[in-house]
N, C-alpha and C positions, 0 to 999 in steps of 0.2 A: 281225612278220616272217612271211612265208608260205613254207612249205616242203612239198614233196611227197616222201614217202619210200616205199620198199618196192615200190610197184607202178608200172610204166611199161608202155609198149607191149610191151616184151620179156616182160612177165608173161603175155602172151597166148600161152602155150606150146602145144605140140601133144602130144596123147596118141597112142599107137599102138594100133591094133586088133590082133586076133589074127592077121590076115593080114600085119601089119607095115606097113600103110599108115598114114600120118599122118592124124589126125582132130583137128579143132579142139576144144579144151576151154576154154570161157570161164572166166576166173579167178573171176568172181562171177556168181551167178544170183539170181533172186528167192528161191529156196529156201535157198541157203547164207548169205544175209545176214539172213534172217528169224529171229525177229521183230526189228523195229526200235524203237528209242527215239529221242526227240528231245531235244537239249540246246541251250540258248542260252548263248552267251558274249558278254556285253555289255561291250564296251570303248568305248562311246560316251559322250561328255560333252556338256554343253550341251543336254540334252533332244533329242539327235539320233536316239534310238530310244526311243520312249515306250511302245510296246506289246509289250514282250518276252514277257510271259506269254501275251498273245493270239496272238503269233506262234507260240509253241510249240503252243498248242491248234490253231491254223490248220494247222500242219504235220502234226499227227496226223490231222486231218480230210482233208487233201489226200492223204496217204499211203493212208488207208483208201479214199477214193474211187477212187484209182488201182489198187486191188486188192492193196495190200501189207499184210502182217501187221505189226501193232504190238503191243508189250507193254513198257511202261515198266519193269516190275519184273523181267523176265526176257529182256532184249534180247541178241541175238547180235551186233548191229551198232547203231551210233548215228549218226543224222543230226545233224551239228553245224551250227548256224546262228550266225554270228558277225558282229557289226558293230563296226568300229573307225572312229570318226568324231569330229569336233570342230566347234564352231560358229566360223566365221571371218566377221567383219563381218556377223553376223546370219544367215548361211546355213550349212547343214551340208555338210561335205566329208568324204569317207571312202570306205570300201569295205564291202560286204556279201559274206560268204563262206558257202558251204554245201559240206559234204563228208561223206563216209561213212567211219566208222571201224569196223573189225570184222574179218570173215573174208573170205578169198578162196581159190579153188581154185588151187593152185600145183603143177603136176606130179602131180596126183592126190591131193594132201593139202591139207586146209583149214589155213590159217595165219593168224595174227593180222596185221593190216595197220594202220599208223598212219593214213594218209590214202588214200582212193581217190576218183578223179574229182572233184576240187574244182572249183568254179566261183566266180569272183570278179567282182562287178559294182562298178565304181568309180562314184562320184557326186559331184557338186558343185552348189552353188547351190540346194539344196532345203531346205524347212522342217524335214523329218525324213525318216528312212529307212523309215518304216513301210510304205508301199505298195511300195517297192523290195524290201523283205524278203519281203512276201507274193508279189510277182511272181516273185522268185527261187525261193522254196519251190515254187510251182506249176510253174515250168519244170523244176526238178530232179526233182520227183515224177513228172511226166507224160512228160518228154522224156528222162530218163536212167533212173531207177529202174523205172518201169513198162515200159520198153523192154528191160530185161534179159531174157535167156533164162529160160524156165521151168526145171523140175527137170532137172538133169544127174546121171545116176547116178555116184556116187563110184567112184574106182578102188580097189577092194578095201576092206579094213578101215582103210586109212590115212586115209580121210576122217574117221574118228572121232577123229583126233588132237587136235582142238580141241574141248573140251567146256566147258559151263557158260557162264553169262552174263558179259558184260563187266562190269568193276567200275564 
């Protein structure tokens, strides 16, 4: 089952400036999600995803090429790549999902978020999901994560409310 929690378009709140004018404050930036780790969730059967370890390595490479900081042992946020699939009449059918779990800026405070900006690619009639997963990873790294705003100054000391790596 696929579920999105905690962050929606409503999370794109506004901060106010000293003059009282509203100013856009994005909920997540390249700075407040970094460093990133990558985790794979393999829910595929029938050899529908055979390069799980290589996919994780590929994800780290793509994130690095896209200019994003990674650190598996001290991650602030985690990119989760998941495949749920089964072989039906000799072909794989299922879905590949990628999402971000970690922190977001919410009204000037960094908060833990379960899922942010998930993408799901459904597939059917393929030998395996290996290339689909690589394409999904590349798309997510370059078209979502690399496109996040750069550093956004935190609103006071409240931004330090979330500390330490994710478990």
